[in-house]
C-alpha positions as a printed NumPy array, in Angstrom:
array([[110.073,  82.061, -42.411],
       [107.863,  81.602, -39.047],
       [110.93 ,  81.205, -36.77 ],
       [111.075,  84.521, -35.696],
       [107.216,  84.655, -35.652],
       [107.14 ,  82.043, -32.768],
       [110.041,  83.616, -30.643],
       [112.429,  80.801, -32.109],
       [116.31 ,  80.786, -32.977],
       [116.03 ,  78.279, -35.446],
       [113.618,  75.572, -37.135],
       [112.988,  73.22 , -34.392],
       [111.613,  70.499, -36.682],
       [113.794,  69.91 , -39.09 ],
       [114.095,  66.541, -40.399],
       [118.003,  66.573, -40.355],
       [119.451,  64.18 , -37.882],
       [120.782,  66.674, -35.3  ],
       [121.83 ,  65.393, -31.943],
       [121.044,  68.333, -30.33 ],
       [117.432,  67.712, -31.213],
       [117.871,  64.238, -29.943],
       [114.699,  63.415, -27.453],
       [115.866,  60.582, -25.056],
       [112.652,  58.586, -24.953],
       [112.854,  55.651, -22.675],
       [113.221,  53.814, -26.257],
       [116.113,  55.813, -27.354],
       [117.787,  55.365, -24.229],
       [117.876,  51.876, -24.454],
       [118.891,  51.971, -28.191],
       [121.835,  54.454, -27.397],
       [122.674,  52.041, -24.176],
       [122.951,  48.987, -26.702],
       [125.253,  51.147, -29.211],
       [127.326,  52.197, -26.39 ],
       [127.327,  48.368, -25.154],
       [128.563,  47.377, -28.631],
       [131.543,  50.231, -28.746],
       [132.867,  48.578, -25.592],
       [131.876,  44.802, -26.473],
       [134.25 ,  41.98 , -27.488],
       [133.654,  42.027, -31.133],
       [130.67 ,  40.818, -33.3  ],
       [127.563,  42.572, -34.666],
       [125.11 ,  44.873, -32.741],
       [121.912,  45.42 , -34.416],
       [119.764,  48.673, -34.476],
       [116.293,  48.645, -36.312],
       [113.617,  50.629, -36.443],
       [110.779,  52.14 , -39.087],
       [111.912,  54.688, -41.347],
       [111.705,  57.921, -39.455],
       [111.955,  56.515, -35.777],
       [115.229,  58.101, -35.131],
       [117.899,  55.514, -36.01 ],
       [120.442,  57.974, -37.442],
       [120.24 ,  60.722, -34.78 ],
       [120.772,  58.186, -32.106],
       [123.598,  56.966, -34.41 ],
       [124.766,  60.35 , -34.422],
       [124.562,  60.79 , -30.77 ],
       [126.66 ,  57.897, -30.454],
       [129.662,  58.896, -32.7  ],
       [129.756,  62.142, -30.217],
       [130.026,  59.872, -27.249],
       [132.922,  57.816, -28.665],
       [135.949,  57.498, -26.536],
       [139.265,  59.023, -27.916],
       [140.681,  55.398, -27.999],
       [138.256,  54.035, -30.214],
       [138.67 ,  54.38 , -34.019],
       [135.264,  54.637, -35.959],
       [134.362,  54.102, -39.386],
       [131.043,  55.118, -40.485],
       [129.434,  54.022, -43.606],
       [126.303,  55.666, -44.713],
       [125.851,  54.23 , -48.42 ],
       [125.965,  50.654, -48.183],
       [125.019,  49.727, -51.663],
       [128.475,  48.628, -52.022],
       [129.976,  45.399, -53.937],
       [132.558,  43.536, -51.392],
       [135.635,  45.059, -52.761],
       [134.216,  48.681, -52.497],
       [132.994,  48.047, -49.25 ],
       [136.636,  47.175, -47.821],
       [138.044,  49.743, -49.457],
       [135.503,  52.187, -47.994],
       [136.422,  50.729, -44.643],
       [140.081,  51.252, -45.169],
       [139.422,  54.799, -45.959],
       [137.058,  55.617, -43.265],
       [140.295,  54.013, -41.304],
       [142.853,  56.051, -43.345],
       [144.291,  52.77 , -44.12 ],
       [146.644,  52.898, -47.146],
       [145.816,  49.788, -49.253],
       [148.548,  48.989, -51.728],
       [147.766,  49.257, -55.547],
       [146.189,  46.034, -57.003],
       [147.722,  44.457, -59.923],
       [145.965,  44.067, -63.108],
       [143.334,  41.121, -62.597],
       [142.997,  41.575, -58.644],
       [139.774,  42.474, -57.21 ],
       [141.574,  44.151, -54.403],
       [139.847,  41.946, -51.764],
       [142.876,  40.221, -50.058],
       [144.903,  43.262, -50.065],
       [142.296,  45.485, -48.446],
       [141.675,  42.6  , -45.598],
       [145.408,  42.177, -45.171],
       [145.95 ,  46.061, -44.597],
       [142.921,  46.117, -42.828],
       [144.128,  43.365, -40.194],
       [147.581,  44.546, -39.745],
       [145.727,  48.447, -39.005],
       [143.403,  46.221, -36.557],
       [146.663,  44.468, -34.789],
       [148.445,  47.592, -34.649],
       [145.684,  49.339, -32.893],
       [145.068,  46.519, -30.373],
       [148.775,  46.835, -29.152],
       [148.51 ,  50.151, -28.675],
       [145.309,  49.608, -26.667],
       [143.045,  51.129, -29.107],
       [139.773,  49.275, -30.478],
       [137.7  ,  50.094, -33.86 ],
       [134.214,  50.18 , -34.715],
       [132.773,  49.779, -37.859],
       [129.257,  51.672, -38.184],
       [127.111,  50.779, -41.315],
       [123.639,  53.302, -41.603],
       [120.809,  51.841, -43.788],
       [122.082,  48.077, -43.658],
       [119.135,  47.056, -44.928],
       [120.447,  47.652, -48.179],
       [123.588,  45.419, -48.019],
       [123.629,  42.625, -50.526],
       [124.071,  38.947, -48.816],
       [127.516,  38.459, -50.243],
       [128.67 ,  42.068, -48.523],
       [127.062,  40.607, -45.415],
       [128.912,  37.323, -45.487],
       [132.18 ,  39.2  , -45.936],
       [131.238,  41.668, -42.695],
       [130.798,  38.549, -41.091],
       [134.455,  37.233, -42.192],
       [135.779,  40.34 , -40.81 ],
       [134.626,  39.414, -37.184],
       [137.037,  36.508, -37.837],
       [139.85 ,  39.209, -37.265],
       [141.335,  38.261, -33.616],
       [144.163,  37.907, -31.353],
       [143.94 ,  35.029, -29.088],
       [141.947,  37.052, -26.696],
       [139.614,  38.929, -28.378],
       [138.142,  40.169, -31.654],
       [139.407,  43.125, -33.538],
       [136.802,  44.55 , -35.183],
       [133.187,  45.411, -33.623],
       [130.239,  46.146, -36.666],
       [127.282,  48.176, -35.629],
       [124.458,  47.525, -38.159],
       [121.677,  50.113, -38.414],
       [118.472,  49.411, -40.633],
       [114.994,  49.427, -41.269],
       [112.889,  46.268, -40.13 ],
       [113.686,  44.186, -43.523],
       [117.506,  44.123, -42.041],
       [116.17 ,  41.648, -38.92 ],
       [114.139,  39.657, -41.69 ],
       [117.393,  39.308, -43.627],
       [119.303,  37.936, -40.569],
       [116.573,  35.629, -39.749],
       [116.92 ,  33.799, -43.075],
       [118.419,  30.114, -42.557],
       [121.287,  31.187, -44.956],
       [122.106,  33.92 , -42.576],
       [122.387,  32.119, -39.236],
       [126.544,  32.217, -38.916],
       [126.266,  35.822, -38.778],
       [123.022,  35.947, -36.642],
       [124.556,  34.049, -34.256],
       [127.751,  36.592, -33.968],
       [124.886,  39.276, -33.23 ],
       [125.946,  40.033, -29.264],
       [122.594,  42.818, -28.589],
       [119.935,  44.012, -31.013],
       [117.25 ,  46.441, -30.127],
       [114.233,  47.429, -32.208],
       [113.447,  51.521, -31.923],
       [109.44 ,  51.878, -31.947],
       [107.749,  54.906, -32.271],
       [106.678,  57.474, -29.495],
       [103.904,  56.755, -27.642],
       [100.954,  59.365, -26.834],
       [102.307,  60.522, -23.607],
       [105.82 ,  60.816, -24.902],
       [104.76 ,  63.114, -27.902],
       [104.088,  66.095, -26.469],
       [107.509,  65.828, -24.469],
       [109.146,  65.495, -27.565],
       [107.698,  68.188, -29.509],
       [108.073,  70.684, -26.224],
       [111.976,  69.733, -26.55 ],
       [112.523,  70.328, -29.799],
       [110.883,  73.759, -29.426],
       [112.855,  74.46 , -26.381],
       [115.946,  73.133, -28.184],
       [115.497,  75.882, -31.101],
       [114.88 ,  78.582, -28.319],
       [111.537,  78.862, -27.183],
       [110.629,  81.104, -24.723],
       [107.09 ,  81.832, -25.005],
       [103.876,  79.258, -24.192],
       [103.334,  76.278, -26.141],
       [102.258,  77.185, -29.646],
       [100.263,  73.798, -30.087],
       [ 96.819,  73.69 , -28.2  ],
       [ 96.321,  70.087, -26.722],
       [ 93.5  ,  68.883, -29.309],
       [ 96.613,  69.703, -31.925],
       [ 98.822,  67.715, -30.235],
       [ 96.835,  64.776, -29.794],
       [ 96.063,  65.411, -33.479],
       [ 99.644,  64.812, -34.392],
       [100.008,  61.851, -32.448],
       [ 97.054,  60.228, -34.062],
       [ 98.31 ,  61.263, -37.655],
       [101.557,  59.99 , -37.142],
       [101.58 ,  57.284, -35.31 ],
       [104.372,  58.561, -32.842],
       [107.183,  58.296, -35.604],
       [109.442,  61.391, -35.239],
       [110.141,  62.411, -38.693],
       [106.424,  62.023, -39.407],
       [105.97 ,  64.68 , -36.134],
       [108.661,  66.528, -37.574],
       [107.303,  66.847, -41.28 ],
       [103.35 ,  67.803, -39.654],
       [104.359,  70.185, -36.898],
       [106.549,  72.188, -39.195],
       [104.005,  72.647, -41.956],
       [101.321,  73.086, -39.124],
       [103.456,  76.097, -37.628],
       [103.711,  77.381, -41.468],
       [100.036,  77.287, -41.569],
       [ 99.427,  79.193, -38.429],
       [102.162,  81.809, -39.418],
       [100.077,  82.256, -42.813],
       [ 96.934,  82.855, -40.771],
       [ 99.067,  85.099, -38.25 ],
       [ 97.909,  83.355, -35.429],
       [100.104,  82.231, -32.241],
       [ 98.113,  79.053, -31.407],
       [ 98.15 ,  75.941, -34.068],
       [ 94.724,  73.966, -33.372],
       [ 93.168,  70.756, -34.62 ],
       [ 92.118,  72.295, -37.885],
       [ 95.341,  73.42 , -38.628],
       [ 96.895,  70.234, -38.068],
       [ 94.507,  68.247, -40.053],
       [ 95.053,  70.629, -43.212],
       [ 98.84 ,  70.428, -42.637],
       [ 98.251,  66.908, -42.916],
       [ 96.411,  66.818, -46.206],
       [ 99.12 ,  68.744, -47.703],
       [102.085,  66.833, -45.956],
       [100.916,  63.122, -46.534],
       [ 98.705,  63.603, -49.402],
       [ 95.34 ,  62.21 , -47.806],
       [ 92.565,  63.358, -46.15 ],
       [ 92.755,  63.892, -42.355],
       [ 89.911,  61.948, -41.772],
       [ 90.608,  60.792, -38.38 ],
       [ 91.277,  57.05 , -39.421],
       [ 94.859,  57.132, -38.076],
       [ 98.213,  57.575, -39.177],
       [ 99.774,  57.088, -42.261],
       [101.614,  54.033, -42.354],
       [104.292,  52.322, -44.531],
       [103.318,  48.948, -46.227],
       [105.421,  47.1  , -43.336],
       [104.418,  48.609, -40.546],
       [100.768,  48.263, -41.727],
       [101.067,  44.599, -42.513],
       [102.269,  44.094, -39.356],
       [ 99.708,  45.825, -37.342],
       [ 97.357,  43.768, -39.415],
       [ 98.813,  40.386, -38.926],
       [ 98.678,  41.144, -35.098],
       [ 94.777,  42.51 , -35.05 ],
       [ 93.439,  39.83 , -37.481],
       [ 92.735,  37.043, -34.873],
       [ 90.533,  33.749, -34.996],
       [ 88.201,  32.849, -37.416],
       [ 88.23 ,  36.127, -39.241],
       [ 91.836,  35.648, -39.998],
       [ 91.401,  32.147, -40.851],
       [ 88.484,  32.934, -43.076],
       [ 90.55 ,  35.623, -44.871],
       [ 93.692,  33.162, -45.442],
       [ 91.535,  30.273, -46.724],
       [ 90.257,  32.718, -49.402],
       [ 93.957,  33.408, -50.145],
       [ 94.39 ,  30.001, -50.33 ],
       [ 92.12 ,  29.102, -52.535],
       [ 93.356,  31.646, -54.997],
       [ 96.939,  30.201, -54.86 ],
       [ 98.368,  28.544, -58.14 ],
       [ 99.171,  25.008, -57.872],
       [102.436,  23.599, -57.068],
       [104.997,  22.777, -59.799],
       [107.265,  20.972, -56.809],
       [106.894,  17.173, -56.118],
       [104.758,  17.893, -53.166],
       [101.383,  16.539, -53.512],
       [ 98.335,  18.497, -53.639],
       [ 97.089,  19.151, -50.45 ],
       [ 93.263,  18.123, -50.106],
       [ 90.85 ,  20.227, -49.143],
       [ 90.84 ,  21.222, -45.298],
       [ 88.034,  20.259, -43.279],
       [ 88.222,  23.438, -41.633],
       [ 89.509,  26.977, -42.795],
       [ 91.398,  27.12 , -39.432],
       [ 93.502,  24.054, -40.837],
       [ 95.737,  26.417, -42.886],
       [ 95.568,  29.579, -40.85 ],
       [ 98.821,  28.89 , -39.545],
       [100.922,  28.259, -42.598],
       [100.875,  31.401, -45.204],
       [103.942,  33.618, -44.582],
       [103.494,  37.128, -42.915],
       [105.634,  39.575, -41.65 ],
       [106.406,  39.223, -37.793],
       [104.311,  41.333, -35.667],
       [105.695,  42.816, -32.741],
       [102.965,  43.204, -29.446],
       [103.445,  43.121, -25.958],
       [102.99 ,  39.384, -26.093],
       [106.851,  39.261, -27.285],
       [105.994,  39.726, -30.598],
       [103.502,  36.6  , -31.114],
       [100.839,  36.776, -33.402],
       [ 97.752,  35.609, -32.198],
       [ 96.003,  33.517, -34.778],
       [ 93.442,  30.99 , -35.382],
       [ 94.757,  27.533, -34.238],
       [ 95.367,  24.62 , -36.653],
       [ 92.509,  22.244, -37.194],
       [ 93.306,  18.674, -36.362],
       [ 92.661,  16.433, -39.518],
       [ 90.862,  13.13 , -39.058],
       [ 89.135,  11.785, -35.63 ],
       [ 89.664,   8.434, -33.806],
       [ 89.889,   6.488, -36.94 ],
       [ 92.611,   8.817, -38.046],
       [ 94.401,   8.408, -34.687],
       [ 94.035,   4.733, -34.825],
       [ 95.859,   4.756, -38.254],
       [ 99.062,   6.251, -36.993],
       [101.973,   4.298, -37.59 ],
       [103.671,   3.112, -34.353],
       [106.602,   4.917, -33.778],
       [104.341,   8.155, -34.516],
       [102.819,   7.464, -31.021],
       [106.302,   6.686, -29.203],
       [108.732,   9.276, -30.876],
       [111.93 ,   7.91 , -30.501],
       [114.677,   9.648, -28.303],
       [117.465,  10.153, -30.75 ],
       [117.595,  11.002, -34.341],
       [120.975,   9.821, -35.167],
       [119.165,   7.283, -37.786],
       [117.926,   9.901, -39.922],
       [119.54 ,   9.735, -43.583],
       [122.627,  12.149, -44.008],
       [122.349,  14.79 , -46.564],
       [118.714,  14.519, -47.615],
       [117.387,  16.111, -50.712],
       [115.215,  18.735, -49.832],
       [112.935,  17.259, -52.613],
       [112.297,  14.209, -50.799],
       [111.358,  16.064, -47.332],
       [108.846,  18.065, -49.487],
       [107.397,  14.736, -50.707],
       [107.169,  13.672, -47.404],
       [105.958,  16.287, -45.614],
       [102.305,  16.379, -44.201],
       [ 99.696,  17.892, -46.62 ],
       [ 97.627,  18.634, -43.465],
       [ 99.163,  20.67 , -40.658],
       [ 96.883,  19.019, -38.155],
       [ 98.882,  15.951, -38.262],
       [102.098,  18.18 , -37.63 ],
       [100.419,  19.449, -34.385],
       [ 99.168,  15.739, -33.123],
       [102.912,  14.651, -33.966],
       [104.374,  17.587, -31.841],
       [102.109,  17.026, -29.137],
       [103.145,  13.322, -28.668],
       [106.656,  14.696, -27.991],
       [105.122,  16.439, -24.679],
       [103.482,  13.026, -24.005],
       [ 99.968,  14.483, -24.795],
       [ 97.4  ,  12.697, -27.139],
       [ 95.057,  14.887, -28.812],
       [ 92.267,  13.791, -30.788],
       [ 89.776,  15.399, -33.254],
       [ 88.745,  19.233, -32.92 ],
       [ 91.162,  22.127, -32.584],
       [ 94.726,  21.111, -31.469],
       [ 95.288,  24.018, -29.429],
       [ 92.083,  23.849, -27.671],
       [ 92.576,  20.107, -26.917],
       [ 96.454,  20.953, -25.68 ],
       [ 94.876,  23.644, -23.279],
       [ 93.542,  20.817, -21.378],
       [ 96.957,  19.599, -20.698],
       [ 98.207,  23.247, -19.809],
       [ 99.846,  23.367, -23.228],
       [ 99.406,  26.571, -25.312],
       [100.357,  26.989, -28.818],
       [102.982,  29.519, -29.872],
       [102.077,  30.229, -33.653],
       [104.991,  32.393, -34.948],
       [105.441,  33.744, -38.745],
       [109.259,  34.163, -39.247],
       [111.994,  34.469, -36.634],
       [114.01 ,  31.971, -38.086],
       [116.974,  29.954, -36.863],
       [118.139,  32.454, -34.082],
       [114.497,  32.086, -32.329],
       [114.558,  28.186, -32.998],
       [118.149,  28.07 , -31.134],
       [116.805,  30.317, -28.206],
       [113.866,  28.372, -27.364],
       [115.459,  24.896, -27.914],
       [112.584,  22.691, -28.407],
       [110.879,  20.778, -31.14 ],
       [108.058,  22.535, -33.415],
       [106.522,  22.489, -36.276],
       [108.097,  23.984, -40.067],
       [106.402,  25.144, -43.236],
       [107.936,  23.957, -45.853],
       [107.368,  25.055, -49.435],
       [109.223,  25.23 , -52.887],
       [108.987,  28.269, -54.455],
       [105.449,  29.633, -54.534],
       [103.984,  26.038, -54.342],
       [101.551,  24.465, -51.637],
       [103.078,  24.077, -47.986],
       [103.844,  21.207, -46.401],
       [104.701,  20.409, -42.737],
       [107.055,  18.726, -40.721],
       [108.548,  18.587, -37.309],
       [112.072,  19.919, -36.429],
       [113.412,  17.844, -34.113],
       [117.236,  18.46 , -33.908],
       [119.326,  21.404, -34.733],
       [122.963,  21.336, -34.785],
       [125.449,  24.175, -35.879],
       [125.2  ,  23.566, -39.594],
       [122.068,  21.018, -39.979],
       [118.751,  20.027, -38.725],
       [116.408,  16.909, -38.587],
       [113.343,  16.882, -39.748],
       [110.528,  14.408, -38.954],
       [107.318,  13.462, -41.001],
       [105.575,  10.697, -39.939],
       [107.897,   7.478, -39.218],
       [110.617,   9.214, -41.702],
       [113.482,  11.79 , -40.725],
       [116.027,  13.568, -42.836],
       [118.588,  15.373, -42.222],
       [119.466,  18.613, -44.096],
       [122.16 ,  20.933, -44.134],
       [121.291,  24.939, -43.414],
       [121.798,  25.659, -47.086],
       [119.822,  23.084, -48.061],
       [117.174,  23.958, -45.616],
       [117.201,  27.455, -47.12 ],
       [115.49 ,  26.307, -50.196],
       [112.496,  24.759, -48.751],
       [112.043,  27.036, -45.503],
       [111.126,  30.777, -44.785],
       [111.546,  30.832, -41.12 ],
       [107.956,  29.877, -40.335],
       [108.043,  27.824, -36.983],
       [105.26 ,  26.802, -34.352],
       [105.341,  24.872, -31.431],
       [103.665,  24.233, -27.924],
       [104.892,  26.083, -24.387],
       [103.689,  25.305, -20.797],
       [101.59 ,  27.712, -19.189],
       [102.005,  28.694, -15.785],
       [ 99.447,  28.663, -13.368],
       [ 97.607,  31.89 , -13.708],
       [ 98.419,  33.057, -16.974],
       [ 95.779,  33.486, -19.685],
       [ 95.899,  35.269, -23.036],
       [ 96.937,  38.845, -22.923],
       [ 97.237,  39.253, -19.267],
       [100.39 ,  40.338, -17.543],
       [102.028,  39.207, -14.17 ],
       [100.511,  42.272, -12.402],
       [ 97.177,  40.757, -12.897],
       [ 97.025,  38.013, -11.075],
       [ 99.272,  37.263,  -7.67 ],
       [ 99.781,  33.521,  -8.199],
       [101.555,  34.335, -11.431],
       [103.283,  37.197, -10.237],
       [104.731,  35.024,  -7.51 ],
       [105.507,  32.692,  -9.935],
       [107.45 ,  35.119, -12.154],
       [109.398,  36.526,  -9.267],
       [110.441,  32.962,  -8.231],
       [111.657,  32.277, -11.398],
       [113.581,  35.893, -11.442],
       [115.05 ,  34.946,  -8.49 ],
       [116.192,  31.698,  -9.825],
       [117.658,  33.273, -12.687],
       [119.962,  35.469, -10.742],
       [117.909,  38.989, -11.762],
       [118.523,  41.26 ,  -8.951],
       [115.86 ,  41.221,  -6.416],
       [114.482,  44.708,  -4.871],
       [113.62 ,  46.567,  -8.166],
       [109.949,  46.594,  -8.974],
       [108.732,  43.234, -11.23 ],
       [108.442,  45.249, -14.668],
       [111.876,  46.349, -14.386],
       [113.194,  42.702, -13.028],
       [111.421,  41.325, -16.476],
       [113.083,  43.786, -18.815],
       [116.35 ,  43.217, -17.084],
       [115.468,  39.299, -18.001],
       [114.373,  40.276, -21.306],
       [117.767,  42.146, -22.179],
       [119.623,  39.369, -21.08 ],
       [117.943,  36.923, -23.394],
       [118.006,  39.011, -26.409],
       [114.006,  39.912, -26.259],
       [112.568,  43.776, -26.666],
       [112.673,  44.756, -23.133],
       [108.87 ,  45.726, -22.686],
       [108.453,  44.621, -19.263],
       [105.661,  42.491, -20.234],
       [105.231,  38.787, -19.783],
       [104.506,  37.246, -22.759],
       [104.792,  33.983, -24.046],
       [108.419,  34.394, -25.219],
       [109.355,  35.353, -21.869],
       [107.93 ,  33.097, -20.085],
       [108.923,  30.069, -21.747],
       [112.736,  31.361, -21.401],
       [111.523,  31.69 , -17.451],
       [110.374,  28.121, -17.688],
       [113.84 ,  27.142, -19.265],
       [115.684,  28.87 , -16.459],
       [113.706,  27.225, -13.947],
       [114.407,  24.091, -15.279],
       [110.625,  23.056, -16.332],
       [110.773,  19.678, -17.811],
       [109.998,  20.26 , -21.564],
       [111.284,  18.734, -24.793],
       [114.287,  20.234, -26.276],
       [116.451,  20.238, -29.434],
       [119.394,  19.308, -27.732],
       [118.157,  16.49 , -25.44 ],
       [116.444,  14.915, -28.382],
       [112.785,  14.779, -27.427]])
């Protein structure tokens, strides 16, 4: 309708994932690079996640247009399938004929055998195979497990099938669960596609208009462009919806320019909400993540304390927790979605208070003050209920036990404040699961609960391929990963040693001493010298599986410490 009025050849803001309109922002280039790496990888999984409308499917379509001729591709856009249906669909996409199944058979074995034969033939011919699954957050756990088993199809030299999973942030949460540990270990590359920045929104709109044939001047006034970014949060699909409606509104008024007022009116129509300047319309998931990152200190602690008081009593064998001496004592315990930030996704929340004082410290068991170096004496295959019964009912005790593993004794007061005197920093995380724990390779505090019962806290002191060792006071327990999954939701907190010059919220560029230290550690890690420091940090982050934002947040510094050989407790070393 408005296309000829604005001198266009086609609609510029269609929400269809047309690769012609792909705007290669820095984030989209990185996402595509990860997918292309996956195509040429040696098997396993590549993970691309992003909010609804972030451009995941469009990037995927761009990938499909760049697939080399020697690569066979199977693309699944509807993953709500059973195991048998998934395997049949994969075979159909690859053009594999599956023998008819006998009565009473599921067809799983026949499909896997046919797929394996196809992959072996392709390998012998010098061809590779890639399976792309869109909307992968909808995959059932048993289907994900079958996909993991498909990556076992291999020769002596390489894996035969590369699998790319594309989905919403829930997909990351699924793979962070303890029962998904085996699959998570096979992810060779992952990338989260974030929204466009304010600086990227205008070029994005100009790009789509140019592809649509725009020859005249920009139809959006500067104030209108600013409003579009504010009201959409930089999410491309929302930008498309709002810009399209705004152009229609300007056409209805026979105006060649879209002003701020027209954009706000369009927002009221498209988003069914007042355009009151309160910010973008966000999904519940992203809103919760932002809230989790913004609520800091006592404000969050007070809110969580109120939440705690309203919880139902625990039906589990865990004893009821006594009232905490401070609201901050429970601030690190309730589950919350992982919140991405410039500090490597770390949520800055109130530190846990220590329970007791000098008297309580004196009453600690003797071995609490001198934790053993080995965990071999832990009972095998412990019952999760027994672990819950032994877990600490006050998180401060767990923080105190953890500090002893760093040869630091902390007494009464805030654990994180006390530990900071020894240059230790708290890393309170809510999520991440075993992949993060393995990556950090250090003991930490896990929050345990049965169902919706009250939480308890224990130390995770050893992690092997298929089991963990937990400690609560003088008691240690070994749990298989499936058993751990029944009482642990992935919450993990720990200490880390901050380098000189680091302070909360600061980047390496802000302090010369810190900048020099980061540069030295990058040199030791073999990261190519000569590039600007943020770019070198990004290269290091990519190699470590971190979001490549170039910011030296806690996770980046922790992994730099590890690469530099800084003496810290480790799960592998038994400290």
